[in-house]
C-alpha positions in Angstrom: 85.3 54.9 126.0 88.5 56.4 124.6 91.0 59.2 125.3 91.6 60.6 121.9 95.3 59.5 122.0 95.8 57.6 118.8 98.1 54.5 119.2 98.3 53.1 115.7 97.5 54.0 112.1 95.6 51.1 110.4 95.1 50.5 106.8 91.8 49.3 105.2 92.4 46.1 103.3 88.9 45.7 101.9 85.3 47.1 102.1 82.5 44.7 101.3 78.7 45.2 101.2 76.2 47.9 100.4 73.4 48.0 103.0 76.0 48.1 105.8 79.6 47.3 105.1 82.2 44.9 106.5 85.6 46.5 106.9 88.8 44.5 107.0 91.7 46.4 108.7 95.4 45.7 109.1 95.9 47.5 112.5 99.7 47.6 113.1 99.2 45.7 116.3 98.6 42.0 117.1 94.8 41.4 116.5 95.1 38.4 118.8 95.3 40.9 121.7 91.8 42.1 120.9 88.8 39.8 121.8 85.8 39.4 119.5 83.3 42.0 120.6 86.0 44.6 121.6 85.6 48.2 120.7 88.1 50.1 118.7 87.9 53.7 117.6 88.5 54.1 113.8 89.2 57.8 113.0 86.7 58.7 115.8 84.1 56.0 115.0 83.6 53.3 117.7 83.3 49.9 116.0 83.0 46.4 117.3 85.4 43.7 116.3 83.5 40.9 114.6 86.3 38.6 113.4 90.1 38.4 113.3 93.0 36.7 111.7 96.8 36.7 112.2 97.3 40.2 110.8 93.9 41.7 110.4 90.4 42.1 111.9 86.9 42.8 110.7 84.3 45.3 111.9 80.8 46.1 110.6 79.5 49.6 109.6 75.8 50.0 110.0 73.7 52.2 107.6 73.4 54.7 110.4 77.1 54.9 110.9 77.6 55.3 107.1 75.1 58.1 107.0 76.5 60.1 109.9 80.3 59.8 109.6 83.0 59.9 107.0 82.9 56.1 106.9 80.7 56.1 103.7 83.8 57.3 101.8 86.3 54.9 103.2 88.0 52.7 100.6 90.7 50.0 100.5 94.1 51.5 101.1 92.8 54.4 103.3 94.5 55.0 106.6 92.6 55.3 109.9 93.5 56.5 113.3 93.1 53.6 115.7 92.6 53.6 119.5 91.7 50.6 121.6 89.1 51.2 124.4 90.2 52.7 127.7 90.8 50.2 130.5 90.5 51.0 134.2 93.9 52.3 135.4 95.0 53.6 132.0 96.3 57.1 131.8 93.8 59.7 130.6 96.2 61.6 128.3 93.6 63.4 126.2 89.9 63.8 127.2 87.0 61.4 127.5 85.9 60.4 124.0 83.0 58.2 123.3 83.5 57.3 119.7 80.0 58.7 118.9 80.5 61.2 116.0 78.4 64.4 116.3 79.0 65.8 112.9 81.2 65.8 109.8 83.3 68.9 109.2 85.8 69.7 106.5 89.4 71.1 106.6 89.2 74.7 105.4 92.9 75.7 105.7 96.3 74.8 106.9 98.8 77.4 108.2 102.4 76.8 109.4 103.1 77.7 113.0 106.8 76.9 113.4 107.1 73.1 113.2 103.4 72.8 114.0 100.4 73.5 111.9 97.2 75.4 112.5 94.2 73.5 111.1 90.9 75.3 110.6 87.8 73.2 110.2 84.2 74.0 109.3 81.9 73.9 112.3 78.3 72.6 111.7 75.7 74.9 113.4 74.3 72.2 115.7 77.8 71.6 117.1 78.8 75.3 117.5 77.3 75.7 121.1 79.5 72.8 122.3 82.8 74.1 121.1 84.7 76.7 123.1 88.2 78.2 123.1 90.6 76.1 125.4 88.0 73.3 125.3 88.6 69.9 123.8 87.3 68.3 120.6 88.0 65.1 118.9 88.9 65.4 115.2 89.0 62.0 113.4 89.5 60.5 116.9 92.4 62.8 117.9 92.0 64.8 121.1 92.8 68.5 120.4 92.5 71.8 122.2 90.5 74.5 120.4 92.5 77.7 119.8 89.8 79.8 118.2 86.1 79.7 117.3 84.5 81.9 114.7 81.2 81.8 113.0 81.2 78.5 111.1 84.6 77.3 111.9 87.2 76.5 114.6 91.0 76.2 114.7 93.4 73.9 116.4 97.2 73.7 116.6 98.7 70.3 115.8 102.2 69.6 117.1 104.8 67.7 115.0 104.4 64.5 117.0 100.7 64.4 116.4 101.1 65.2 112.7 103.5 62.2 112.5 101.6 59.5 114.4 98.0 60.3 113.1 96.4 60.9 109.8 96.0 64.7 110.5 99.3 65.5 108.8 97.9 64.0 105.6 94.8 66.1 105.4 94.3 68.5 102.5 91.7 71.4 102.4 88.3 70.0 101.5 88.9 66.7 103.2 86.0 65.6 105.5 86.7 64.7 109.2 84.6 63.2 112.0 83.9 65.6 114.9 83.0 64.8 118.4 82.4 67.5 121.0 83.6 67.2 124.6 80.9 65.3 126.6 81.2 67.7 129.5 80.2 70.6 127.1 77.2 68.5 126.0 76.0 68.0 129.6 76.4 71.7 130.4 74.4 72.6 127.3 71.7 70.1 128.2 71.4 71.6 131.7 71.1 75.1 130.3 68.4 73.9 127.9 66.4 72.6 130.8 66.9 75.9 132.8 66.0 78.2 129.9 63.3 76.2 128.2 60.3 73.9 128.9 61.1 71.1 131.3 60.2 68.3 129.0 62.1 65.5 130.7 61.0 63.0 128.1 62.9 64.9 125.4 
């Protein structure tokens, strides 16, 4: 479990394999602090550390992950938002993020807002019921507050600090991003579905 507060920007050193891929990442922190089997969010995708060296570690991308996230397009040299898993007692600075990507969206536009920027992203139809104004959403693993929701897109304001310490400031219109809706919204939608529809508890 994560908070959507990015702590480091990692760089992909290599991508190997076809039916599933092994990613080698230079994380910007000491990989020795992370045990084998630990979970790290990579631009919103929760991946398990499978090996490590002095200045790098490895994770495996399954075919399912490649099919459902932006990871299929990751290449050597790309930068990733990194967040190590939440520990008991840690401050919950953003919102509860699971690292389970719901959908891939795309940046539609960037507008200046003082020193901040308003980023507008496409919103896949399946995700639309889970996104609300003033609610939370994770974009490439970054916890953000939704400013506006329209048919087919939503907008967030990203402050200068976040633009500097994450990859969001490097995005250009058309770039894909990983989206994860707030889990509380998901549970509310689930309960409403049971209330309004057939009570198929096996679904």
